[in-house]
N, C-alpha and C positions, 0 to 999 in steps of 0.2 A: 716523640711523644707531642702532641697535639698541647697547643697555648692552653687552651679550656682547662686540659686534664692534669695540664703542671697546676693552673693557679686552682684548681681542687684541690690539690694535694698539698700545695703550697697553703691555703687556708686552713687543713686539716690539721696539718702538723702547727698551724698558728692555733687552733682552741685545743690542743691537747697543752700546750705550757701551764704555768702555774699563775704566773706572770703575765698578765695581758696588755700589751699598749694601746692605748688609745689612738696614737694615730695609724696604729698599724691597722687595727681594727676600720677606722676610717678608709683606708688605701683600699680594704678589700672587701669595702662593702662599695663606694664611689665606683667602682669597674663594676657592679655587678654580683650580688652575690648568688654562689650557686646552690639550685631550689633543692637538690634531695637531701636528707637527714633532718637535724637541728642547726645546721650554720648559719639559716637567715633567722632562726626564732632567737638562737644566742648575742648574734649580732646586733640585731637589733635591741634586746635588751641591754646591751655593752653601751651603743650607742645613744642611749634614753636615759642614763646614768641612771640602770636598776642595779643592775648587776657591777657589783665590785671589782676593780682590776684583777683581784688574787681567787684564781679560783676556788684554794683554801680555805677562802669567807664566805664563799656561797649557801653552802650550808644553811650555818646558822642566820644567816641574812633573811634565803629565803621562806626557813622556816619561820621565824620572827615576821615577817610579810606575810606569809599567806593565813598566821593566825590572826593578825590583827585584821585582816580584810572579812576572815570568817567573823570576828566580835563584830567586823560593820553590818555585815549582814544580820546578826541574831538581834543588834541593836536598834536597827534601821526598819529593815523590813519587819514592821509590825502587823499583830492582827488587830486589825480595825475594832473588832469587838472591845478589846481594850479600852477602847475612847468612849464607851459608854459610862465606865465608872468615876470619867471625870467630875470633878464637883463643878464645871462650868457647862454650859450647855450649847446648843448650834446658832442661836442666836446674838448669844453675847457679845456685847461691844469691848469686851478686857480685850486689849493688843495683845495680849502672852495668851490668851485661850484656845487651850488645846486643838479645839473643834477648828477656830479659825484657822489654826493651822495645817489641820488636818484635811480641811478642806484645798488650801490654796497647794498644799502638795499633791494631792489629788490632782487638781488640773495639771500642773505637771507632769504629772505621772502617765495622764492621758495622754499627753503631745508625744512624751517620749514612746510610748506606745502603739501611738499612730505612725511615727515615727520607722520605730524599729519593725513595725509588721512589712513593711515594704524598704527592707533594706539589703544592698545586691543583689537586684532584684533577676538579673541574668545568669547568677549561679541556685542550685538547689539548696547550696549548704548551710544556708538560712535559717531552710524550714526542715535541717535534718533533727531526728533526737540527739543531743547531747549524750555521750557515754558516761558522763559525771554528773546527773544531776543535784542541785542542793536540798538534803533533806531538813523543813523545820518544822520546831514545833508547831508556830504560828500558823499563821494563814502568810500564802507565796502573793505577789504581786499579781498573778494572774486571778487570784480571789478576789483579791482589793476590785481589780478592774473591773471585772464579771459580776458584782456586784450591783446590778441595776439603778437602784435608789443611789448608794453612795457614788458612784462614777461617775451618775449626771448630775447631781447638786453643785449648783456655782453661788459660790456666796457672796455678795458685793455688798459694799453702804453707800447706801442713796445720797441726795444731797441733808439730807434731814438727820443724817447718823443713824439711818436704821438698815438692821443687816436685811437684803432679802435672799431665799432662798428661790432658786429656779429652777426647773428642770428640762432639759434640752436631752433628745432624744440621739445615742451614739448610731451613726450608719454606719453601714460595712461595706468596703471597697470590692470589689469580685479580685482587685491586684493584691489585696491583704494576706498576706499569710493567719493562718487559723490554727489555735494551740491544740497539742498533739493530748492522746489520750492520758490519764491521770496516771501520775507516776512518769510520766516521760517528761521531759523540759525540750523543746526547740531552741539551736543555737540564740536565735533571735530573742527569745525571752533572759537569755545567758547577757545579750547587751543590752537590754532595757534594765537589767538589775544593776548593770555597772554602772550605767548614767543616771539613772535614781539615786543612787547612794553618793556619786559624784556630786551632784544635784543638792545634795540633803546638806554634804558635807562642805560646799563653795557657795553658800548662801549670796554670797557678792558677784559671782556669775551665774550660779543656778546653771539650768537648762536652756539652750538656744538651738533652734533646728538648725541642723546641719552637723553640730557634734555627733551625731550617728555617725558618718558620713567619715568619717577620724576615727574612729572607733571600730569600727566595722573590717578595715583591713586588719588592722592592730592583733584585733583577735582572731578573724580565719587564718595568719599566719600563725598563732601562738596554739590555738585548738585544731592546726591541721599537722603539729609537730608530729612525724615519726617515730619520735620515741614521748612513747605511754607517760615516763614520770614526767614530763616537760609538761605534757598534753592535758595530763589531770588536772594540772592546775592552772591552765591557762585563763581562769576567768580571773581569778586573783594579780598573776602575773600584768594582764592585761591592764587590769585598772589601775595599777601603778604606775604602768608605762604608759598609759591615756592620763594619769594626772601630770607627770613630768613634762610630758609634751606641751597639755594645755596650760602650764606654767611659763612656758617658753611663747606661745601663741594665743593666749588669753585675749589678749587685745583688738585682735582680730573679733572677737565677739561680743565687746563691750559698743552696744551702739552711739552711746555718747562722745567715743572716739573717731567714730567713720571719718566726721570731715578734719580729724587732726592733722597738720601737717608736718608734726612734731614725733609721733607716734602712731601706733595701729594701722588698722587697713590703708588707710588715706595718704599716710605718709608712704606705703608700699606701693598705692598704687602711682603717686608723683614720681617715685625713682622708675619706676617701669618706663613710664613715657617720658622719663627724662635719657636715660638706655636707649630708646628705641630712636629718640631723635638725635643720637651719639652714631647709631649703628647705621644707619638708614633715615638719612635727612628726607627723601622724598617721600618713603610711604608714612613718615611720622608727619609730613606736612599734608599729605590727603587725607590721613585719617583726622585730621585737625578741620580740614574744609570740609568734611561731611557729619560732622560734630558727633563721630565717634568715640566717644568718651568711654574712657577706663571703667567708669564706674557699670556702665552695660554688659562688660563682660569680664572683668580682671576680678572682679569684686569677689566673684566665685570661685573664678581660677587660683586667687589667693589665699582663701577664708580655710577653703577644704580641702587645701592641698594640690590642686587638679585631681581628685581623688571622684569628681562627676565628669570627667572629661574624656578620661581612656577606660577601655577594657581593664578587668580587676589586676590579672596579670602583670600590664605596662605600667596599672601605677605601683605595685609594688616594685617593680624591678625600678619605677622614678623614684620612690620613696628609701631603696636603699641609699641610689646619690643623696638626696636632699637628709637622709640622717645623718649622714656622713661629713654633711656641709660643716665645718667648725665656725661660721660666722652665721648659724641659725637664720633665718632660713635666706641667704643672699644670693645661694644659688637657683632657688627657687623664681626669683625677678628675673635671675639670665636668661632660663628656661622660658617662662614667659614670652620674655624677648622675641627668643627664638621659635616658639609657639608662630606669632605675630609676622617674624621674617619669611617664614616657610610655607605660609598662604600670601605672599605679597601682594602676587600677580591675581588671586582674586579678590584683593582686598581694594588694588587698586582699579580697578577694572568696576565693580559693583556697587549698587546704589547703595543709599544707607540702609535700607530695607534688608535687600540682601546681605549684604554684610554685616549686620548685627544677628541675620540669624546664620550667618558663617561662625563667629562667633563664640554663640552661646550654643550652636552644637557642632563641635570643632570635629571637620572630617578625618576620618581615617585616616592616620598617617603613620609610619614606621618610627616607634621611638625613640631608636639607637640615632636614628639622623638629625633628630629635634638634640638630642643628649648633646651630638657631636656639634651641632653649631652654637649650644647654652654653653659648652668649653671651649670654643672659640671666641664666645662674645667675652667672658669673663679672662681668659688670657690676654686678648686683646686691651681690656680696661686696665689689668692690673698692670700696663705694660707701660701705662700713658704716666 
């Protein structure tokens, strides 16, 4: 029996148990989860602390969480016309004005809409119709975006304290996804709803460009589950897994922490370059001499969990390992260090412009070779 087949059988036996050890789930995921069936969908949900360890607890928990999400949809995806019955008006200076909040939300929605219309462009999945479109008594986000006056109004307060309403034209790029006929809902619209609800429920973080690149692969995996019972609830399950994941990486999306050496993305970039200096001092010195600062390339790598640097199948394989990391996300930094070492020859001989272009458009590389190097680096550093 091949080692792959043996690993598949071992994984299947593990997933049949009532008590699912997190340590074992991490072991299976670290080596790469077999693609077939619901293995990855279930293991990711375990690793992101959405599913409890006891299988017998799943039914009640999932029913409760999915009902909660449906309540979020009902309460947050509201009918814009309801704002007309408010006691205030669009030019109100009241900080609690419902109209002011509506226009603020609308601005966030338009950014989410723009980003989701271009999500995962290398595959057709996001443009395809969901089997499970959400039916709403009120208006959908699609209706809200399409209402030309409301989508275009931007409310700002000038220096005298007066609110101004200006109209802007929405431009449509040829590479944007378009909406499907009435009654159908594309997968990108589902992701849009997830992100808008997250932004409403988390005003401290709200929505930041790049979050769509985090939620996209999660939703793709859950909505592609071969088990229709899991697939039917991909939206709700994605929302809660995304929320759990964001609770761990949210500092990466808070701009005020970018330069903080103690936390956030700033600390991760400092650690990355320190690892490189220990692993390959000559490459580190050469990058310093060429002024190749980590902000030029690793900011995106670390913030978006490398979702922009590789094709989707490789991103999914990498995330198997990242989600299995008990030190969230230490292995990500080792992997980024390995990425630099794997193209060291090009970095050593290239000038500044060539190197920046190379780092911002990482060349096609076998994902497993980088993973092996990252594992080697982690083993080397842990033995120090």
